[in-house]
C-alpha positions as CSV (number, residue, x, y, z in Angstrom):
1,M,7.0,-20.2,-9.7
2,D,4.5,-23.0,-9.5
3,L,2.0,-22.9,-6.7
4,N,-0.5,-25.6,-5.5
5,T,-4.1,-25.2,-4.4
6,K,-3.2,-24.7,-0.8
7,D,-0.8,-21.9,-1.8
8,I,-3.6,-20.2,-3.8
9,S,-6.0,-20.5,-0.9
10,H,-3.5,-18.6,1.2
11,L,-2.5,-16.0,-1.4
12,L,-6.2,-15.1,-2.2
13,M,-7.6,-15.9,1.2
14,L,-10.1,-18.3,-0.2
15,P,-11.2,-21.6,1.2
16,E,-9.5,-24.5,-0.7
17,K,-13.0,-25.7,-1.8
18,E,-13.6,-22.3,-3.4
19,V,-10.3,-22.6,-5.3
20,Q,-11.2,-26.1,-6.4
21,H,-14.6,-24.8,-7.6
22,L,-12.8,-22.1,-9.7
23,I,-10.6,-24.8,-11.2
24,K,-13.6,-27.0,-12.0
25,K,-15.3,-24.0,-13.7
26,K,-12.0,-23.0,-15.4
27,E,-12.4,-19.6,-14.0
28,I,-8.9,-19.3,-12.7
29,P,-5.6,-19.9,-14.8
30,F,-3.9,-23.2,-14.0
31,Q,-1.9,-26.0,-15.7
32,F,-1.3,-29.7,-15.2
33,L,2.2,-30.9,-14.2
34,H,2.7,-34.6,-13.7
35,D,-1.1,-35.0,-13.4
36,K,-1.3,-32.3,-10.6
37,V,-2.9,-28.9,-10.8
38,V,-0.3,-26.1,-10.5
39,F,-0.6,-22.3,-10.8
40,N,1.8,-19.7,-12.1
41,K,2.3,-17.0,-9.5
42,Q,2.5,-14.2,-12.0
43,Q,-0.6,-15.3,-13.8
44,I,-2.5,-15.6,-10.6
45,I,-1.5,-12.1,-9.5
46,E,-2.6,-10.6,-12.8
47,W,-5.9,-12.6,-12.6
48,A,-6.4,-11.2,-9.0
49,L,-5.7,-7.7,-10.2
50,G,-8.3,-7.9,-12.9
51,R,-10.9,-8.9,-10.3
52,N,-9.8,-6.6,-7.4
53,F,-9.1,-9.6,-5.2
54,P,-7.2,-8.8,-2.0
55,I,-3.8,-10.5,-1.9
56,N,-2.2,-12.0,1.1
57,V,1.6,-11.3,1.2
58,S,2.0,-12.4,4.9
59,G,1.6,-15.6,6.9
60,H,-1.7,-14.5,8.4
61,Q,-5.1,-15.5,7.2
62,K,-7.6,-13.2,8.8
63,L,-8.4,-9.7,7.3
64,S,-8.4,-6.8,9.8
65,E,-11.7,-5.0,10.5
66,Y,-9.7,-2.1,11.9
67,H,-11.7,1.1,11.7
68,I,-9.7,4.3,11.1
69,E,-10.6,7.0,13.5
70,T,-7.4,9.1,13.1
71,V,-4.2,9.0,11.1
72,S,-2.1,9.9,14.2
73,T,-2.9,6.6,15.9
74,L,-1.4,4.8,12.9
75,L,2.0,6.5,13.1
76,G,5.2,6.1,15.0
77,K,8.8,7.1,14.6
78,E,9.3,4.1,12.3
79,S,6.7,5.6,9.9
80,F,9.0,8.4,8.9
81,H,12.0,8.0,6.6
82,Y,14.3,11.0,6.2
83,K,17.1,11.8,3.7
84,C,16.0,9.1,1.4
85,E,18.1,8.4,-1.7
86,L,15.4,7.8,-4.2
87,N,15.3,8.0,-8.0
88,E,12.6,7.8,-10.6
89,S,13.5,4.4,-11.9
90,S,13.6,2.4,-8.6
91,Y,12.0,4.5,-5.9
92,I,9.4,1.9,-5.2
93,E,12.0,-0.8,-4.5
94,Q,14.0,1.7,-2.4
95,M,11.0,2.5,-0.3
96,I,9.9,-1.1,0.3
97,S,13.5,-2.0,1.3
98,Q,13.3,0.5,4.2
99,I,10.1,-0.8,5.7
100,N,10.3,-3.3,8.6
101,F,7.9,-5.9,7.4
102,E,7.5,-9.3,9.1
103,K,10.1,-11.9,7.8
104,N,7.5,-13.9,5.8
105,V,6.1,-10.9,3.9
106,D,6.6,-11.2,0.1
107,R,8.1,-7.8,-0.8
108,E,8.3,-8.7,-4.5
109,I,4.5,-8.9,-4.8
110,I,4.1,-5.6,-3.0
111,I,6.6,-4.0,-5.4
112,Q,4.8,-5.5,-8.4
113,L,1.4,-4.2,-7.3
114,L,2.7,-0.7,-6.5
115,K,4.3,-0.6,-10.0
116,S,1.1,-1.9,-11.6
117,R,-0.8,1.0,-10.0
118,E,1.7,3.6,-11.1
119,S,1.6,2.3,-14.6
120,M,-2.1,3.1,-14.8
121,M,-1.8,6.7,-13.6
122,S,0.8,8.5,-11.5
123,T,-0.2,8.8,-7.8
124,A,1.6,12.2,-7.6
125,I,-1.3,14.4,-6.6
126,G,0.4,17.8,-6.7
127,N,2.1,20.2,-4.3
128,G,5.1,17.9,-4.1
129,I,3.1,15.0,-2.7
130,S,2.7,11.4,-4.0
131,L,0.5,8.7,-2.5
132,P,1.8,5.4,-3.8
133,H,-0.5,2.5,-3.1
134,P,-1.2,-1.0,-4.6
135,R,-4.0,-1.6,-7.1
136,V,-5.7,-4.0,-4.7
137,P,-5.9,-4.4,-0.9
138,L,-2.9,-6.2,0.6
139,M,-2.6,-8.2,3.8
140,V,0.9,-7.6,5.2
141,G,0.6,-9.1,8.7
142,R,-0.5,-6.0,10.5
143,D,-3.9,-5.3,12.2
144,K,-3.8,-1.7,11.0
145,P,-3.3,0.0,7.7
146,L,0.3,0.9,6.9
147,I,1.4,4.5,6.3
148,N,5.0,5.5,5.7
149,F,6.4,8.9,4.9
150,F,9.5,9.1,2.7
151,F,11.3,12.5,2.3
152,A,13.4,12.4,-0.8
153,N,16.9,13.9,-0.8
154,K,16.2,15.2,-4.3
155,P,12.8,16.0,-5.7
156,L,11.5,13.4,-8.1
157,D,9.8,13.9,-11.5
158,L,6.8,11.5,-11.1
159,K,4.5,13.1,-13.6
160,S,2.5,15.0,-11.0
161,I,-0.8,16.5,-12.1
162,D,0.5,20.0,-11.5
163,G,3.9,19.3,-13.0
164,K,5.7,19.9,-9.7
165,P,8.5,17.6,-8.6
166,V,7.7,15.3,-5.6
167,H,9.5,15.9,-2.3
168,T,7.3,13.6,-0.1
169,L,5.9,10.1,-0.8
170,I,3.3,8.7,1.5
171,L,3.1,5.0,1.0
172,L,-0.3,3.5,1.8
173,I,-1.2,-0.2,2.3
174,S,-4.7,-1.2,3.4
175,Q,-6.3,-4.6,3.9
176,T,-9.7,-3.7,2.5
177,I,-11.1,-1.2,0.0
178,K,-13.1,0.4,2.7
179,Q,-10.0,0.9,4.8
180,H,-8.2,2.4,1.8
181,L,-11.0,4.9,1.0
182,S,-11.2,5.9,4.6
183,L,-7.4,6.4,4.7
184,I,-7.5,8.5,1.5
185,A,-10.3,10.7,3.0
186,H,-8.3,11.3,6.2
187,L,-5.1,12.2,4.3
188,S,-6.9,14.4,1.9
189,F,-8.3,16.4,4.8
190,L,-4.8,16.7,6.3
191,L,-3.3,17.7,3.0
192,S,-5.9,20.5,2.6
193,K,-4.2,22.2,5.6
194,E,-1.3,24.5,4.9
195,T,0.3,23.7,8.3
196,F,0.6,20.0,7.3
197,R,1.9,20.6,3.8
198,F,4.5,23.0,5.3
199,A,5.6,20.4,7.8
200,L,6.1,17.9,5.0
201,E,7.9,20.2,2.6
202,N,10.2,21.4,5.4
203,R,10.8,17.9,6.7
204,L,10.0,18.7,10.3
205,E,10.9,16.1,12.9
206,F,8.3,13.2,13.2
207,K,7.2,14.4,16.7
208,E,6.4,17.9,15.3
209,I,4.5,16.4,12.3
210,L,2.5,14.1,14.7
211,D,1.7,17.1,16.9
212,I,0.4,19.0,13.8
213,I,-1.7,16.0,12.7
214,K,-3.2,15.7,16.2
215,K,-4.1,19.4,16.4
216,I,-5.8,19.2,12.9
217,E,-7.7,16.1,13.9
218,E,-8.7,17.5,17.3
219,T,-10.0,20.7,15.6
220,R,-12.0,18.6,13.1
221,N,-13.5,16.4,15.8
222,K,-14.6,19.5,17.8
223,A,-16.3,20.9,14.8
224,Q,-18.3,17.8,14.1
């Protein structure tokens, strides 16, 4: 798919002048078509991945500065997906198809970036949990990071570090690296608690899981 300079400005959230500067310096892959500069979408995504550029897959232009205080405030009923028919060959596509993104969000790019991350190293962290996330920050038209829980009907062999099959996948999409690191830290703390791991393994109702998360977060905040 050929893109123009304006498209690249939107995709990489760069001013058009900055894109033109990259073209002039030949620091970004491009071609000429009928005397016009065009870009190959696949090449640009690979180029962005190699430089950890955030990628905009929505119709919005401004990055969120949302600061994560708690995981519980990021979750609602729509964040939990039960009885998911997932398989090892297409679980990423199956998860993305279940999320209610805005209409103009490019799901194919999200899928590509999730697969790119998994090809580097499995995000299955052990104890039946996987934390799939893109290689780079993604802007998906929300002002907060995106967390979705998927409970697989059948455990998946995703090459977990402890060799155990995965029963729960927690999909993470953040708009900045800072957000992502904060989100990982919050989730790591939750996953260190047996009550939270039990809730996931036993597929408790979303309200019960939320209550457990809130109690863990309240206890942590009181201890600080």
